[in-house]
mmCIF file of the N, C-alpha and C atoms, coordinates in Angstrom:
data_MODEL
# 
_entry.id   MODEL 
# 
loop_
_atom_site.group_PDB 
_atom_site.id 
_atom_site.type_symbol 
_atom_site.label_atom_id 
_atom_site.label_alt_id 
_atom_site.label_comp_id 
_atom_site.label_asym_id 
_atom_site.label_entity_id 
_atom_site.label_seq_id 
_atom_site.pdbx_PDB_ins_code 
_atom_site.Cartn_x 
_atom_site.Cartn_y 
_atom_site.Cartn_z 
_atom_site.occupancy 
_atom_site.B_iso_or_equiv 
_atom_site.pdbx_formal_charge 
_atom_site.auth_seq_id 
_atom_site.auth_comp_id 
_atom_site.auth_asym_id 
_atom_site.auth_atom_id 
_atom_site.pdbx_PDB_model_num 
ATOM 1   N N  . MET A 1 1  ? 26.065  -3.239 6.734  1.00 0.00 ? 1  MET A N  1 
ATOM 2   C CA . MET A 1 1  ? 24.855  -3.380 5.942  1.00 0.00 ? 1  MET A CA 1 
ATOM 3   C C  . MET A 1 1  ? 23.649  -3.248 6.862  1.00 0.00 ? 1  MET A C  1 
ATOM 4   N N  . SER A 1 2  ? 22.693  -2.448 6.448  1.00 0.00 ? 2  SER A N  1 
ATOM 5   C CA . SER A 1 2  ? 21.510  -2.262 7.286  1.00 0.00 ? 2  SER A CA 1 
ATOM 6   C C  . SER A 1 2  ? 20.589  -3.475 7.172  1.00 0.00 ? 2  SER A C  1 
ATOM 7   N N  . GLY A 1 3  ? 19.618  -3.543 8.067  1.00 0.00 ? 3  GLY A N  1 
ATOM 8   C CA . GLY A 1 3  ? 18.673  -4.652 8.068  1.00 0.00 ? 3  GLY A CA 1 
ATOM 9   C C  . GLY A 1 3  ? 17.579  -4.515 7.029  1.00 0.00 ? 3  GLY A C  1 
ATOM 10  N N  . TYR A 1 4  ? 17.570  -3.404 6.294  1.00 0.00 ? 4  TYR A N  1 
ATOM 11  C CA . TYR A 1 4  ? 16.526  -3.165 5.313  1.00 0.00 ? 4  TYR A CA 1 
ATOM 12  C C  . TYR A 1 4  ? 17.117  -3.074 3.913  1.00 0.00 ? 4  TYR A C  1 
ATOM 13  N N  . PRO A 1 5  ? 16.711  -3.970 3.045  1.00 0.00 ? 5  PRO A N  1 
ATOM 14  C CA . PRO A 1 5  ? 17.209  -3.890 1.666  1.00 0.00 ? 5  PRO A CA 1 
ATOM 15  C C  . PRO A 1 5  ? 16.607  -2.673 0.969  1.00 0.00 ? 5  PRO A C  1 
ATOM 16  N N  . ARG A 1 6  ? 17.256  -2.231 -0.073 1.00 0.00 ? 6  ARG A N  1 
ATOM 17  C CA . ARG A 1 6  ? 16.731  -1.103 -0.847 1.00 0.00 ? 6  ARG A CA 1 
ATOM 18  C C  . ARG A 1 6  ? 15.436  -1.504 -1.526 1.00 0.00 ? 6  ARG A C  1 
ATOM 19  N N  . LYS A 1 7  ? 14.545  -0.542 -1.623 1.00 0.00 ? 7  LYS A N  1 
ATOM 20  C CA . LYS A 1 7  ? 13.292  -0.805 -2.322 1.00 0.00 ? 7  LYS A CA 1 
ATOM 21  C C  . LYS A 1 7  ? 13.517  -0.675 -3.816 1.00 0.00 ? 7  LYS A C  1 
ATOM 22  N N  . SER A 1 8  ? 12.930  -1.563 -4.559 1.00 0.00 ? 8  SER A N  1 
ATOM 23  C CA . SER A 1 8  ? 13.016  -1.485 -6.012 1.00 0.00 ? 8  SER A CA 1 
ATOM 24  C C  . SER A 1 8  ? 11.773  -0.775 -6.529 1.00 0.00 ? 8  SER A C  1 
ATOM 25  N N  . GLY A 1 9  ? 11.737  -0.513 -7.812 1.00 0.00 ? 9  GLY A N  1 
ATOM 26  C CA . GLY A 1 9  ? 10.567  0.099  -8.424 1.00 0.00 ? 9  GLY A CA 1 
ATOM 27  C C  . GLY A 1 9  ? 9.322   -0.740 -8.217 1.00 0.00 ? 9  GLY A C  1 
ATOM 28  N N  . LEU A 1 10 ? 9.493   -2.058 -8.250 1.00 0.00 ? 10 LEU A N  1 
ATOM 29  C CA . LEU A 1 10 ? 8.363   -2.952 -8.051 1.00 0.00 ? 10 LEU A CA 1 
ATOM 30  C C  . LEU A 1 10 ? 7.785   -2.796 -6.651 1.00 0.00 ? 10 LEU A C  1 
ATOM 31  N N  . ASP A 1 11 ? 8.632   -2.543 -5.647 1.00 0.00 ? 11 ASP A N  1 
ATOM 32  C CA . ASP A 1 11 ? 8.161   -2.368 -4.279 1.00 0.00 ? 11 ASP A CA 1 
ATOM 33  C C  . ASP A 1 11 ? 7.233   -1.172 -4.153 1.00 0.00 ? 11 ASP A C  1 
ATOM 34  N N  . ARG A 1 12 ? 7.461   -0.152 -4.978 1.00 0.00 ? 12 ARG A N  1 
ATOM 35  C CA . ARG A 1 12 ? 6.623   1.042  -4.914 1.00 0.00 ? 12 ARG A CA 1 
ATOM 36  C C  . ARG A 1 12 ? 5.359   0.906  -5.751 1.00 0.00 ? 12 ARG A C  1 
ATOM 37  N N  . LYS A 1 13 ? 5.304   -0.100 -6.601 1.00 0.00 ? 13 LYS A N  1 
ATOM 38  C CA . LYS A 1 13 ? 4.136   -0.295 -7.464 1.00 0.00 ? 13 LYS A CA 1 
ATOM 39  C C  . LYS A 1 13 ? 3.124   -1.261 -6.876 1.00 0.00 ? 13 LYS A C  1 
ATOM 40  N N  . LEU A 1 14 ? 3.583   -2.137 -5.988 1.00 0.00 ? 14 LEU A N  1 
ATOM 41  C CA . LEU A 1 14 ? 2.694   -3.132 -5.396 1.00 0.00 ? 14 LEU A CA 1 
ATOM 42  C C  . LEU A 1 14 ? 2.598   -2.933 -3.893 1.00 0.00 ? 14 LEU A C  1 
ATOM 43  N N  . ILE A 1 15 ? 1.392   -2.988 -3.385 1.00 0.00 ? 15 ILE A N  1 
ATOM 44  C CA . ILE A 1 15 ? 1.146   -2.813 -1.959 1.00 0.00 ? 15 ILE A CA 1 
ATOM 45  C C  . ILE A 1 15 ? 1.314   -4.150 -1.259 1.00 0.00 ? 15 ILE A C  1 
ATOM 46  N N  . SER A 1 16 ? 2.073   -4.137 -0.191 1.00 0.00 ? 16 SER A N  1 
ATOM 47  C CA . SER A 1 16 ? 2.264   -5.339 0.616  1.00 0.00 ? 16 SER A CA 1 
ATOM 48  C C  . SER A 1 16 ? 1.564   -5.136 1.952  1.00 0.00 ? 16 SER A C  1 
ATOM 49  N N  . LEU A 1 17 ? 0.767   -6.101 2.326  1.00 0.00 ? 17 LEU A N  1 
ATOM 50  C CA . LEU A 1 17 ? 0.078   -6.045 3.617  1.00 0.00 ? 17 LEU A CA 1 
ATOM 51  C C  . LEU A 1 17 ? 0.581   -7.140 4.556  1.00 0.00 ? 17 LEU A C  1 
ATOM 52  N N  . CYS A 1 18 ? 1.750   -7.700 4.229  1.00 0.00 ? 18 CYS A N  1 
ATOM 53  C CA . CYS A 1 18 ? 2.283   -8.833 4.991  1.00 0.00 ? 18 CYS A CA 1 
ATOM 54  C C  . CYS A 1 18 ? 2.639   -8.483 6.428  1.00 0.00 ? 18 CYS A C  1 
ATOM 55  N N  . GLY A 1 19 ? 3.227   -7.344 6.639  1.00 0.00 ? 19 GLY A N  1 
ATOM 56  C CA . GLY A 1 19 ? 3.617   -6.962 7.988  1.00 0.00 ? 19 GLY A CA 1 
ATOM 57  C C  . GLY A 1 19 ? 2.906   -5.705 8.432  1.00 0.00 ? 19 GLY A C  1 
ATOM 58  N N  . PRO A 1 20 ? 2.764   -5.524 9.738  1.00 0.00 ? 20 PRO A N  1 
ATOM 59  C CA . PRO A 1 20 ? 2.056   -4.340 10.235 1.00 0.00 ? 20 PRO A CA 1 
ATOM 60  C C  . PRO A 1 20 ? 2.733   -3.036 9.836  1.00 0.00 ? 20 PRO A C  1 
ATOM 61  N N  . HIS A 1 21 ? 4.067   -3.029 9.787  1.00 0.00 ? 21 HIS A N  1 
ATOM 62  C CA . HIS A 1 21 ? 4.763   -1.803 9.406  1.00 0.00 ? 21 HIS A CA 1 
ATOM 63  C C  . HIS A 1 21 ? 4.537   -1.470 7.931  1.00 0.00 ? 21 HIS A C  1 
ATOM 64  N N  . GLU A 1 22 ? 4.399   -2.478 7.095  1.00 0.00 ? 22 GLU A N  1 
ATOM 65  C CA . GLU A 1 22 ? 4.150   -2.235 5.669  1.00 0.00 ? 22 GLU A CA 1 
ATOM 66  C C  . GLU A 1 22 ? 2.745   -1.680 5.462  1.00 0.00 ? 22 GLU A C  1 
ATOM 67  N N  . ALA A 1 23 ? 1.759   -2.294 6.093  1.00 0.00 ? 23 ALA A N  1 
ATOM 68  C CA . ALA A 1 23 ? 0.375   -1.822 5.968  1.00 0.00 ? 23 ALA A CA 1 
ATOM 69  C C  . ALA A 1 23 ? 0.245   -0.405 6.515  1.00 0.00 ? 23 ALA A C  1 
ATOM 70  N N  . ARG A 1 24 ? 0.875   -0.160 7.642  1.00 0.00 ? 24 ARG A N  1 
ATOM 71  C CA . ARG A 1 24 ? 0.821   1.175  8.255  1.00 0.00 ? 24 ARG A CA 1 
ATOM 72  C C  . ARG A 1 24 ? 1.475   2.213  7.337  1.00 0.00 ? 24 ARG A C  1 
ATOM 73  N N  . GLY A 1 25 ? 2.605   1.852  6.750  1.00 0.00 ? 25 GLY A N  1 
ATOM 74  C CA . GLY A 1 25 ? 3.298   2.776  5.853  1.00 0.00 ? 25 GLY A CA 1 
ATOM 75  C C  . GLY A 1 25 ? 2.478   3.133  4.631  1.00 0.00 ? 25 GLY A C  1 
ATOM 76  N N  . TRP A 1 26 ? 1.859   2.134  4.017  1.00 0.00 ? 26 TRP A N  1 
ATOM 77  C CA . TRP A 1 26 ? 1.009   2.404  2.849  1.00 0.00 ? 26 TRP A CA 1 
ATOM 78  C C  . TRP A 1 26 ? -0.215  3.230  3.253  1.00 0.00 ? 26 TRP A C  1 
ATOM 79  N N  . ALA A 1 27 ? -0.825  2.903  4.390  1.00 0.00 ? 27 ALA A N  1 
ATOM 80  C CA . ALA A 1 27 ? -1.998  3.659  4.841  1.00 0.00 ? 27 ALA A CA 1 
ATOM 81  C C  . ALA A 1 27 ? -1.631  5.125  5.063  1.00 0.00 ? 27 ALA A C  1 
ATOM 82  N N  . GLU A 1 28 ? -0.496  5.366  5.681  1.00 0.00 ? 28 GLU A N  1 
ATOM 83  C CA . GLU A 1 28 ? -0.038  6.743  5.903  1.00 0.00 ? 28 GLU A CA 1 
ATOM 84  C C  . GLU A 1 28 ? 0.238   7.447  4.578  1.00 0.00 ? 28 GLU A C  1 
ATOM 85  N N  . ALA A 1 29 ? 0.816   6.735  3.629  1.00 0.00 ? 29 ALA A N  1 
ATOM 86  C CA . ALA A 1 29 ? 1.117   7.326  2.326  1.00 0.00 ? 29 ALA A CA 1 
ATOM 87  C C  . ALA A 1 29 ? -0.157  7.782  1.612  1.00 0.00 ? 29 ALA A C  1 
ATOM 88  N N  . PHE A 1 30 ? -1.233  7.031  1.781  1.00 0.00 ? 30 PHE A N  1 
ATOM 89  C CA . PHE A 1 30 ? -2.506  7.387  1.149  1.00 0.00 ? 30 PHE A CA 1 
ATOM 90  C C  . PHE A 1 30 ? -3.376  8.287  2.033  1.00 0.00 ? 30 PHE A C  1 
ATOM 91  N N  . GLY A 1 31 ? -2.992  8.467  3.291  1.00 0.00 ? 31 GLY A N  1 
ATOM 92  C CA . GLY A 1 31 ? -3.771  9.300  4.196  1.00 0.00 ? 31 GLY A CA 1 
ATOM 93  C C  . GLY A 1 31 ? -5.075  8.648  4.633  1.00 0.00 ? 31 GLY A C  1 
ATOM 94  N N  . ILE A 1 32 ? -5.054  7.324  4.796  1.00 0.00 ? 32 ILE A N  1 
ATOM 95  C CA . ILE A 1 32 ? -6.243  6.577  5.191  1.00 0.00 ? 32 ILE A CA 1 
ATOM 96  C C  . ILE A 1 32 ? -5.893  5.613  6.320  1.00 0.00 ? 32 ILE A C  1 
ATOM 97  N N  . SER A 1 33 ? -6.906  4.967  6.873  1.00 0.00 ? 33 SER A N  1 
ATOM 98  C CA . SER A 1 33 ? -6.662  3.972  7.920  1.00 0.00 ? 33 SER A CA 1 
ATOM 99  C C  . SER A 1 33 ? -6.246  2.643  7.290  1.00 0.00 ? 33 SER A C  1 
ATOM 100 N N  . GLU A 1 34 ? -5.673  1.771  8.101  1.00 0.00 ? 34 GLU A N  1 
ATOM 101 C CA . GLU A 1 34 ? -5.297  0.438  7.607  1.00 0.00 ? 34 GLU A CA 1 
ATOM 102 C C  . GLU A 1 34 ? -6.527  -0.346 7.163  1.00 0.00 ? 34 GLU A C  1 
ATOM 103 N N  . THR A 1 35 ? -7.647  -0.159 7.853  1.00 0.00 ? 35 THR A N  1 
ATOM 104 C CA . THR A 1 35 ? -8.890  -0.835 7.482  1.00 0.00 ? 35 THR A CA 1 
ATOM 105 C C  . THR A 1 35 ? -9.343  -0.383 6.099  1.00 0.00 ? 35 THR A C  1 
ATOM 106 N N  . GLN A 1 36 ? -9.274  0.920  5.844  1.00 0.00 ? 36 GLN A N  1 
ATOM 107 C CA . GLN A 1 36 ? -9.653  1.442  4.534  1.00 0.00 ? 36 GLN A CA 1 
ATOM 108 C C  . GLN A 1 36 ? -8.698  0.927  3.453  1.00 0.00 ? 36 GLN A C  1 
ATOM 109 N N  . LEU A 1 37 ? -7.415  0.843  3.785  1.00 0.00 ? 37 LEU A N  1 
ATOM 110 C CA . LEU A 1 37 ? -6.439  0.323  2.836  1.00 0.00 ? 37 LEU A CA 1 
ATOM 111 C C  . LEU A 1 37 ? -6.756  -1.120 2.475  1.00 0.00 ? 37 LEU A C  1 
ATOM 112 N N  . ARG A 1 38 ? -7.026  -1.934 3.479  1.00 0.00 ? 38 ARG A N  1 
ATOM 113 C CA . ARG A 1 38 ? -7.335  -3.342 3.225  1.00 0.00 ? 38 ARG A CA 1 
ATOM 114 C C  . ARG A 1 38 ? -8.605  -3.483 2.375  1.00 0.00 ? 38 ARG A C  1 
ATOM 115 N N  . ALA A 1 39 ? -9.585  -2.635 2.613  1.00 0.00 ? 39 ALA A N  1 
ATOM 116 C CA . ALA A 1 39 ? -10.816 -2.668 1.815  1.00 0.00 ? 39 ALA A CA 1 
ATOM 117 C C  . ALA A 1 39 ? -10.533 -2.271 0.371  1.00 0.00 ? 39 ALA A C  1 
ATOM 118 N N  . ALA A 1 40 ? -9.698  -1.267 0.168  1.00 0.00 ? 40 ALA A N  1 
ATOM 119 C CA . ALA A 1 40 ? -9.352  -0.831 -1.183 1.00 0.00 ? 40 ALA A CA 1 
ATOM 120 C C  . ALA A 1 40 ? -8.590  -1.926 -1.929 1.00 0.00 ? 40 ALA A C  1 
ATOM 121 N N  . VAL A 1 41 ? -7.651  -2.568 -1.249 1.00 0.00 ? 41 VAL A N  1 
ATOM 122 C CA . VAL A 1 41 ? -6.890  -3.654 -1.866 1.00 0.00 ? 41 VAL A CA 1 
ATOM 123 C C  . VAL A 1 41 ? -7.816  -4.822 -2.202 1.00 0.00 ? 41 VAL A C  1 
ATOM 124 N N  . ALA A 1 42 ? -8.766  -5.098 -1.328 1.00 0.00 ? 42 ALA A N  1 
ATOM 125 C CA . ALA A 1 42 ? -9.722  -6.176 -1.599 1.00 0.00 ? 42 ALA A CA 1 
ATOM 126 C C  . ALA A 1 42 ? -10.576 -5.847 -2.825 1.00 0.00 ? 42 ALA A C  1 
ATOM 127 N N  . ALA A 1 43 ? -10.860 -4.564 -3.018 1.00 0.00 ? 43 ALA A N  1 
ATOM 128 C CA . ALA A 1 43 ? -11.713 -4.154 -4.137 1.00 0.00 ? 43 ALA A CA 1 
ATOM 129 C C  . ALA A 1 43 ? -10.980 -4.146 -5.478 1.00 0.00 ? 43 ALA A C  1 
ATOM 130 N N  . VAL A 1 44 ? -9.712  -3.688 -5.495 1.00 0.00 ? 44 VAL A N  1 
ATOM 131 C CA . VAL A 1 44 ? -9.042  -3.493 -6.784 1.00 0.00 ? 44 VAL A CA 1 
ATOM 132 C C  . VAL A 1 44 ? -7.712  -4.224 -6.933 1.00 0.00 ? 44 VAL A C  1 
ATOM 133 N N  . GLY A 1 45 ? -7.219  -4.861 -5.887 1.00 0.00 ? 45 GLY A N  1 
ATOM 134 C CA . GLY A 1 45 ? -5.950  -5.583 -5.987 1.00 0.00 ? 45 GLY A CA 1 
ATOM 135 C C  . GLY A 1 45 ? -4.795  -4.821 -5.368 1.00 0.00 ? 45 GLY A C  1 
ATOM 136 N N  . TYR A 1 46 ? -3.594  -5.340 -5.558 1.00 0.00 ? 46 TYR A N  1 
ATOM 137 C CA . TYR A 1 46 ? -2.404  -4.838 -4.872 1.00 0.00 ? 46 TYR A CA 1 
ATOM 138 C C  . TYR A 1 46 ? -1.653  -3.742 -5.617 1.00 0.00 ? 46 TYR A C  1 
ATOM 139 N N  . SER A 1 47 ? -2.115  -3.334 -6.773 1.00 0.00 ? 47 SER A N  1 
ATOM 140 C CA . SER A 1 47 ? -1.466  -2.277 -7.536 1.00 0.00 ? 47 SER A CA 1 
ATOM 141 C C  . SER A 1 47 ? -1.665  -0.931 -6.831 1.00 0.00 ? 47 SER A C  1 
ATOM 142 N N  . ALA A 1 48 ? -0.562  -0.249 -6.530 1.00 0.00 ? 48 ALA A N  1 
ATOM 143 C CA . ALA A 1 48 ? -0.651  1.045  -5.858 1.00 0.00 ? 48 ALA A CA 1 
ATOM 144 C C  . ALA A 1 48 ? -1.417  2.054  -6.713 1.00 0.00 ? 48 ALA A C  1 
ATOM 145 N N  . GLU A 1 49 ? -1.209  2.024  -8.023 1.00 0.00 ? 49 GLU A N  1 
ATOM 146 C CA . GLU A 1 49 ? -1.898  2.952  -8.910 1.00 0.00 ? 49 GLU A CA 1 
ATOM 147 C C  . GLU A 1 49 ? -3.407  2.697  -8.915 1.00 0.00 ? 49 GLU A C  1 
ATOM 148 N N  . LYS A 1 50 ? -3.816  1.442  -8.954 1.00 0.00 ? 50 LYS A N  1 
ATOM 149 C CA . LYS A 1 50 ? -5.249  1.131  -8.941 1.00 0.00 ? 50 LYS A CA 1 
ATOM 150 C C  . LYS A 1 50 ? -5.887  1.538  -7.613 1.00 0.00 ? 50 LYS A C  1 
ATOM 151 N N  . VAL A 1 51 ? -5.160  1.358  -6.521 1.00 0.00 ? 51 VAL A N  1 
ATOM 152 C CA . VAL A 1 51 ? -5.683  1.782  -5.216 1.00 0.00 ? 51 VAL A CA 1 
ATOM 153 C C  . VAL A 1 51 ? -5.817  3.299  -5.191 1.00 0.00 ? 51 VAL A C  1 
ATOM 154 N N  . ARG A 1 52 ? -4.832  4.021  -5.726 1.00 0.00 ? 52 ARG A N  1 
ATOM 155 C CA . ARG A 1 52 ? -4.916  5.488  -5.795 1.00 0.00 ? 52 ARG A CA 1 
ATOM 156 C C  . ARG A 1 52 ? -6.155  5.919  -6.564 1.00 0.00 ? 52 ARG A C  1 
ATOM 157 N N  . GLU A 1 53 ? -6.375  5.311  -7.717 1.00 0.00 ? 53 GLU A N  1 
ATOM 158 C CA . GLU A 1 53 ? -7.548  5.644  -8.536 1.00 0.00 ? 53 GLU A CA 1 
ATOM 159 C C  . GLU A 1 53 ? -8.842  5.344  -7.783 1.00 0.00 ? 53 GLU A C  1 
ATOM 160 N N  . TYR A 1 54 ? -8.890  4.203  -7.143 1.00 0.00 ? 54 TYR A N  1 
ATOM 161 C CA . TYR A 1 54 ? -10.067 3.793  -6.361 1.00 0.00 ? 54 TYR A CA 1 
ATOM 162 C C  . TYR A 1 54 ? -10.364 4.818  -5.259 1.00 0.00 ? 54 TYR A C  1 
ATOM 163 N N  . LEU A 1 55 ? -9.334  5.238  -4.558 1.00 0.00 ? 55 LEU A N  1 
ATOM 164 C CA . LEU A 1 55 ? -9.522  6.182  -3.462 1.00 0.00 ? 55 LEU A CA 1 
ATOM 165 C C  . LEU A 1 55 ? -9.935  7.557  -3.975 1.00 0.00 ? 55 LEU A C  1 
ATOM 166 N N  . ARG A 1 56 ? -9.446  7.968  -5.135 1.00 0.00 ? 56 ARG A N  1 
ATOM 167 C CA . ARG A 1 56 ? -9.831  9.261  -5.708 1.00 0.00 ? 56 ARG A CA 1 
ATOM 168 C C  . ARG A 1 56 ? -11.307 9.288  -6.052 1.00 0.00 ? 56 ARG A C  1 
ATOM 169 N N  . LYS A 1 57 ? -11.829 8.156  -6.503 1.00 0.00 ? 57 LYS A N  1 
ATOM 170 C CA . LYS A 1 57 ? -13.228 8.078  -6.918 1.00 0.00 ? 57 LYS A CA 1 
ATOM 171 C C  . LYS A 1 57 ? -14.181 8.047  -5.735 1.00 0.00 ? 57 LYS A C  1 
ATOM 172 N N  . ARG A 1 58 ? -13.672 7.662  -4.574 1.00 0.00 ? 58 ARG A N  1 
ATOM 173 C CA . ARG A 1 58 ? -14.548 7.516  -3.405 1.00 0.00 ? 58 ARG A CA 1 
ATOM 174 C C  . ARG A 1 58 ? -14.654 8.782  -2.631 1.00 0.00 ? 58 ARG A C  1 
# 
């Protein structure tokens, strides 16, 4: 068994900033810096879809 559990659908819908690897992964997925990601999450919450919409508008 690997050290990483499978991601569920919920894992892909909510952004986690708990660990540096998680924040880095989400930032890379959106093509932004971790600082920009944290600002977007602060503005609209942890929903990946809401962050996507927020970033499209900016």
